[in-house]
C-alpha positions in Angstrom: 19.4 62.1 28.7 16.9 59.6 30.2 13.2 60.3 29.4 11.3 61.9 32.3 7.7 60.9 32.6 5.3 62.8 34.8 2.6 60.3 33.9 3.1 56.8 32.5 0.5 54.7 30.6 -0.7 51.6 32.2 -1.4 50.0 28.8 -0.1 50.2 25.3 -1.9 50.3 21.9 -1.0 46.6 21.5 -2.9 45.6 24.7 -5.5 42.9 24.0 -4.4 42.1 20.4 -4.2 38.3 20.8 -7.8 37.8 21.9 -9.0 40.2 19.2 -7.2 38.2 16.5 -8.7 34.9 17.6 -12.3 36.3 17.5 -11.8 37.9 14.1 -10.2 34.9 12.5 -13.2 32.7 13.7 -15.7 35.2 12.3 -14.0 35.5 8.9 -13.8 31.8 8.5 -17.5 31.4 9.3 -18.6 34.2 7.0 -16.5 32.8 4.1 -18.0 29.4 4.6 -21.6 30.5 5.4 -21.9 33.5 3.0 -24.6 36.1 3.2 -26.7 34.1 5.6 -23.9 34.0 8.2 -23.5 37.8 7.7 -27.2 38.3 8.4 -26.9 36.1 11.5 -24.1 38.2 12.8 -26.1 41.4 12.1 -28.9 40.0 14.1 -26.7 38.8 17.0 -24.3 41.8 17.3 -26.2 44.8 15.9 -29.8 43.5 16.6 -30.6 44.4 13.0 -33.4 42.4 11.3 -33.9 44.7 8.2 -32.5 44.6 4.7 -28.7 44.7 4.4 -28.6 46.8 1.2 -30.0 50.2 2.0 -32.8 51.0 -0.6 -32.5 54.2 -2.7 -35.8 55.4 -1.3 -34.4 55.1 2.3 -31.3 57.1 1.3 -33.5 59.8 -0.2 -35.8 59.8 2.8 -32.8 60.2 5.2 -31.6 63.2 3.3 -35.0 64.8 3.3 -35.4 64.3 7.0 -32.1 66.0 8.0 -32.1 69.6 9.1 -31.0 72.1 6.4 -28.1 73.3 8.6 -26.7 69.8 9.0 -26.9 69.2 5.2 -25.1 72.5 4.6 -22.4 71.5 7.1 -21.9 68.1 5.5 -21.7 69.9 2.1 -19.1 72.3 3.5 -16.9 69.5 4.7 -17.3 67.5 1.4 -16.2 70.5 -0.7 -13.0 70.9 1.3 -12.2 67.2 1.4 -12.9 66.9 -2.4 -10.7 70.0 -3.2 -7.8 68.6 -1.2 -8.1 65.2 -2.8 -8.2 66.8 -6.3 -5.0 68.6 -5.4 -3.4 65.3 -4.4 -4.5 63.8 -7.8 -2.9 66.7 -9.6 0.4 66.1 -7.8 0.6 62.6 -9.4 1.6 62.2 -13.0 2.1 59.7 -15.7 5.4 59.8 -17.6 7.5 58.3 -20.3 11.3 58.5 -20.4 14.1 57.1 -22.6 16.5 55.3 -20.2 19.0 54.6 -22.9 18.8 54.8 -26.7 15.9 52.8 -27.8 14.8 51.8 -24.3 11.6 53.6 -23.3 9.8 53.1 -20.0 7.0 54.9 -18.2 4.3 54.9 -15.6 0.5 54.8 -16.0 -1.8 55.8 -13.1 -4.7 53.3 -13.0 -7.4 53.4 -10.2 -8.4 50.2 -8.6 -11.7 48.8 -9.8 -13.6 48.5 -6.5 -13.3 50.0 -3.1 -15.0 49.1 0.2 -15.4 52.0 2.6 -16.1 51.2 6.3 -17.9 54.0 8.1 -18.1 53.6 11.9 -21.5 54.2 13.4 -21.7 52.5 16.8 -21.0 54.7 19.8 -20.7 57.8 17.4 -22.0 58.5 14.0 -18.8 59.1 12.0 -20.3 61.3 9.3 -17.0 62.7 8.3 -15.5 59.2 7.8 -18.0 58.6 5.0 -16.9 61.8 3.3 -13.2 61.1 3.8 -13.1 57.6 2.3 -15.8 57.7 -0.4 -14.9 61.2 -1.7 -11.3 60.3 -2.0 -12.0 57.0 -3.9 -14.3 58.9 -6.3 -11.7 61.6 -7.0 -9.2 58.8 -7.7 -11.5 57.4 -10.3 -12.5 54.1 -8.6 -15.3 52.5 -10.7 -17.3 50.9 -7.9 -17.5 52.2 -4.4 -19.5 50.3 -1.7 -19.9 51.7 1.8 -21.0 49.9 5.0 -22.0 51.3 8.3 -23.6 49.7 11.4 -27.4 49.7 11.6 -29.1 50.8 14.9 -32.0 48.6 16.0 -35.3 49.8 14.6 -33.6 52.7 12.9 -31.0 51.5 10.4 -27.9 53.4 9.3 -27.7 56.9 10.7 -29.5 59.3 8.3 -26.5 61.8 8.2 -24.1 58.9 7.3 -26.5 57.9 4.5 -26.7 61.5 3.2 -22.9 61.9 3.4 -22.3 58.6 1.6 -24.7 59.5 -1.1 -23.2 63.0 -1.5 -19.7 61.6 -1.7 -20.8 59.1 -4.4 -21.2 55.7 -2.9 -22.9 53.2 -5.3 -24.3 51.1 -2.5 -24.5 51.3 1.3 -24.7 48.2 3.4 -26.3 48.2 6.9 -23.5 46.3 8.4 -20.9 47.0 11.1 -17.9 45.3 12.5 -16.1 42.2 11.1 -19.3 41.2 9.2 -19.3 44.5 7.4 -15.6 44.2 6.4 -16.1 40.6 5.3 -19.1 41.5 3.1 -17.1 44.2 1.4 -14.1 41.9 0.9 -16.1 39.0 -0.4 -18.6 41.0 -2.5 -21.7 39.9 -0.7 -25.2 41.4 -1.3 -24.8 42.1 -5.0 -21.6 44.0 -4.5 -18.3 43.6 -6.3 -15.4 42.1 -4.2 -13.3 45.0 -3.0 -9.8 45.5 -4.4 -9.1 47.7 -1.4 -10.7 48.2 2.1 -10.5 51.6 3.7 -11.8 53.4 6.7 -11.4 53.6 10.5 -12.9 51.3 13.0 -12.6 49.6 16.3 -9.9 47.0 17.0 -12.1 44.2 15.5 -12.5 46.1 12.3 -8.7 46.9 12.2 -7.8 43.3 12.8 -10.2 42.1 10.1 -8.5 44.4 7.6 -5.1 43.2 8.8 -6.0 39.5 8.3 -7.5 40.1 4.9 -4.5 42.2 3.7 -2.9 40.4 0.7 -6.2 39.0 -0.4 -7.3 42.6 -0.7 -5.4 45.9 -0.3 -6.0 48.1 2.7 -5.5 51.7 3.4 -3.2 51.2 6.4 -2.8 49.3 9.6 -4.9 51.2 12.2 -6.1 50.9 15.7 -7.7 53.2 18.3 -7.3 56.9 17.7 -4.1 58.5 19.1 -3.1 62.1 19.8 0.3 63.5 20.8 0.7 67.2 21.7 4.1 68.9 21.8 4.0 72.1 23.9 6.4 74.6 25.2 6.0 77.4 27.7 4.2 79.5 25.2 1.3 77.0 25.0 -2.1 77.5 26.6 -2.5 74.5 29.0 -6.3 74.6 28.8 -6.3 74.2 25.0 -3.7 71.5 25.3 -5.8 69.6 27.9 -9.0 70.2 25.9 -7.5 68.7 22.8 -6.2 65.6 24.7 -9.7 65.1 26.1 -11.3 65.6 22.7 -9.4 62.7 21.3 -9.6 60.5 24.4 -13.4 60.5 24.1 -13.1 58.2 21.0 -12.8 55.2 23.3 -11.3 53.7 26.4 -8.3 52.5 24.5 -7.4 55.8 22.8 -3.9 57.0 23.7 -3.4 60.7 24.6 0.2 61.8 25.0 1.8 65.1 25.9 5.5 65.9 25.3 6.6 69.2 26.7 9.7 71.2 27.6 7.8 73.0 30.4 7.4 71.3 33.7 4.9 74.0 34.8 2.7 73.3 31.8 2.9 69.6 32.3 1.7 69.9 35.9 -1.1 72.3 34.9 -2.3 70.0 32.1 -2.4 67.0 34.5 -4.3 69.1 37.0 -6.9 70.2 34.4 -7.6 66.8 32.8 -10.1 65.4 35.3 -12.2 68.5 35.3 -12.3 68.7 31.5 -13.2 65.1 31.3 -16.1 65.6 33.7 -17.7 68.2 31.5 -18.3 65.5 28.9 -21.7 63.7 28.7 -21.9 60.0 29.1 -20.7 57.6 27.6 -18.0 60.0 26.3 -17.0 60.8 29.9 -16.2 57.2 30.9 -14.4 56.6 27.6 -12.1 59.6 28.1 -11.6 58.9 31.8 -10.5 55.3 31.1 -8.4 56.3 28.1 -6.5 59.0 30.1 -6.1 56.7 33.1 -4.8 53.7 31.1 -3.2 55.2 28.0 -2.3 58.8 28.9 1.3 59.9 29.2 3.1 63.1 30.0 6.8 63.3 29.0 9.2 66.0 29.9 11.9 66.9 27.4 14.9 69.3 28.0 15.1 70.7 24.5 12.9 71.0 21.4 15.2 68.6 19.6 14.6 66.0 22.3 10.9 66.6 22.1 10.9 66.1 18.4 12.9 62.8 18.8 10.4 61.5 21.4 7.5 62.4 19.2 9.1 60.6 16.2 9.5 57.5 18.4 5.8 57.6 19.2 4.9 58.2 15.5 1.5 59.4 16.5 -1.6 59.4 14.4 -2.4 63.0 15.2 0.3 65.4 16.2 -0.4 68.9 17.4 2.4 71.5 18.0 1.7 74.2 20.5 5.0 75.9 20.3 6.8 79.0 19.0 8.7 78.8 15.7 6.3 76.5 13.9 8.4 76.4 10.8 11.1 74.7 12.7 8.8 71.9 13.8 7.4 71.5 10.3 10.9 71.1 8.9 12.1 68.7 11.6 9.3 66.4 12.6 9.2 63.2 10.5 6.8 60.6 11.9 3.1 61.4 12.1 -0.2 60.7 10.4 -1.2 64.3 10.2 0.4 67.4 11.6 -1.5 70.4 13.2 0.6 73.4 13.6 -0.3 76.0 16.2 -3.1 76.2 18.8 -5.5 77.5 16.1 -5.3 74.2 14.2 -6.9 71.4 16.3 -7.3 67.8 15.4 -11.0 68.2 15.9 -11.2 70.4 12.8 -9.1 67.9 10.8 -11.4 65.1 11.9 -14.5 66.8 10.7 -14.1 69.3 7.8 -10.8 71.0 7.3 -9.9 69.0 4.1 -6.9 66.6 4.6 -7.9 63.0 5.2 -8.5 61.9 8.8 -8.0 58.2 8.1 -4.5 57.9 9.4 -1.9 55.4 10.6 -1.8 54.4 14.3 0.4 52.0 16.4 3.6 53.5 15.1 2.7 52.9 11.4 3.4 56.6 10.7 7.1 55.5 10.6 6.5 54.1 7.1 3.1 55.4 5.7 1.0 58.4 5.6 -2.8 58.5 5.7 -5.5 57.7 3.2 -5.0 59.7 0.0 -5.9 59.6 -3.6 -2.7 57.7 -4.3 -3.9 54.7 -2.1 -6.6 54.0 -4.7 -4.3 54.4 -7.7 -1.8 51.8 -9.0 1.4 53.2 -10.5 1.8 50.7 -13.3 5.1 50.7 -15.2 5.6 49.7 -18.8 8.6 49.2 -21.1 9.2 49.2 -24.9 12.5 48.6 -26.7 13.9 48.8 -30.2 15.9 45.9 -31.6 19.0 48.1 -31.4 18.5 48.6 -27.7 18.8 44.8 -27.2 22.5 45.0 -28.1 23.5 46.4 -24.7 20.5 45.5 -22.5 20.4 41.9 -23.7 24.0 41.2 -23.1 24.0 42.8 -19.6 20.8 40.9 -18.7 22.4 37.6 -19.9 25.6 38.1 -17.9 23.7 39.1 -14.7 21.3 36.2 -15.1 24.2 33.7 -15.3 25.9 35.3 -12.4 22.7 34.6 -10.4 22.5 31.1 -11.7 19.3 31.8 -13.7 20.1 30.3 -17.1 16.5 30.5 -18.4 16.6 34.2 -18.0 20.0 34.4 -19.7 18.7 32.4 -22.7 15.9 34.9 -23.2 18.6 37.4 -23.9 20.8 35.0 -25.9 18.0 34.1 -28.2 17.1 37.7 -29.1 20.7 38.7 -29.7 21.1 35.7 -32.0 18.0 36.7 -33.9 18.6 40.4 -34.1 22.4 40.4 -34.6 23.2 37.0 -36.2 26.7 38.0 -37.4 27.9 39.4 -34.1 29.6 37.9 -31.1 28.6 39.0 -27.5 30.1 38.4 -24.1 27.2 36.5 -22.5 28.9 35.3 -19.4 28.8 31.7 -20.4 
């Protein structure tokens, strides 16, 4: 049946991409040519930061000492759960060796990347949890060198709670840099750092585009953009909690999509009615961000059945997917495309964003169709190896030679021919010549 929308978005997650790409390309070119001095200039121009770029150890310790005890306890609470979940992920990976045919042994080694660059947003909001999510996961994976960066506030520097969280999670260095200049410094190894093998962490559209452009030169966690939420709800859902969660994610920024897919027209109408009032209870600038996000990117879709609702959700492939429905096991078994899934009204995205355990650095813009979020596995290379006996060459060498000649690759074929001639000088083989 045709999709019925009670509210349609005016804009899509791809809105404004062309201008963003042009700005970021220019900045990256200038930073690569101008080095650390050009990074400092951007820090002065964009962040109004005149201080040191590398945060001194004394400043990190002072930041921790200045934080209230309760805040430090909360950060430690979140860190413990994030670390425990990452350790469980690591345990699920394994090295192995297997004999594919007599004398042909192959296997896999798990080797962490050497250096990770972790971006921690700190502009409109201080993303304390993002420091824990990225740095802790890299450390559990066994990454040798972890450098973090986060925007500095004029006259203040990096947010003290971010410094405490980054230090607790195990960062080797913290750079007082935000935006494209921060990503570039991590990638190019500026300020005494080691060029990153992989860049991870959420950020605004400029940060996301910088990572996208640098991909290939370095690895990245995933292609990401503004935060997204989709809620699937049936007639058993509480419309106030549904609306509250949509607002909670819309406050991330004016370009953060918030989508509702429901089988209940009554619930859809009630949520639409509630949204303005729930947005109004936010302080500024959160209120304006949520208002603009809901106005421009919010959607409400009516589905006739739960199967249709699941299909619509999979087409969105949202970053965060909440299910406020009965029979939660059915949804767990049937939904396929999402960054992270939150089952039941008791399990809100807000908990996952801050302290529940699974990583909150997740795919957006439909990327959940082909990737999950940040995990220990993103920092680990599954490296394969092979070892063969001479006897194993008897079959493998002949097949490889014939396949190579069928492809027109005689150099490959001769590698097999030469070994067979050496190991079995008195035998004749069908080599496809």
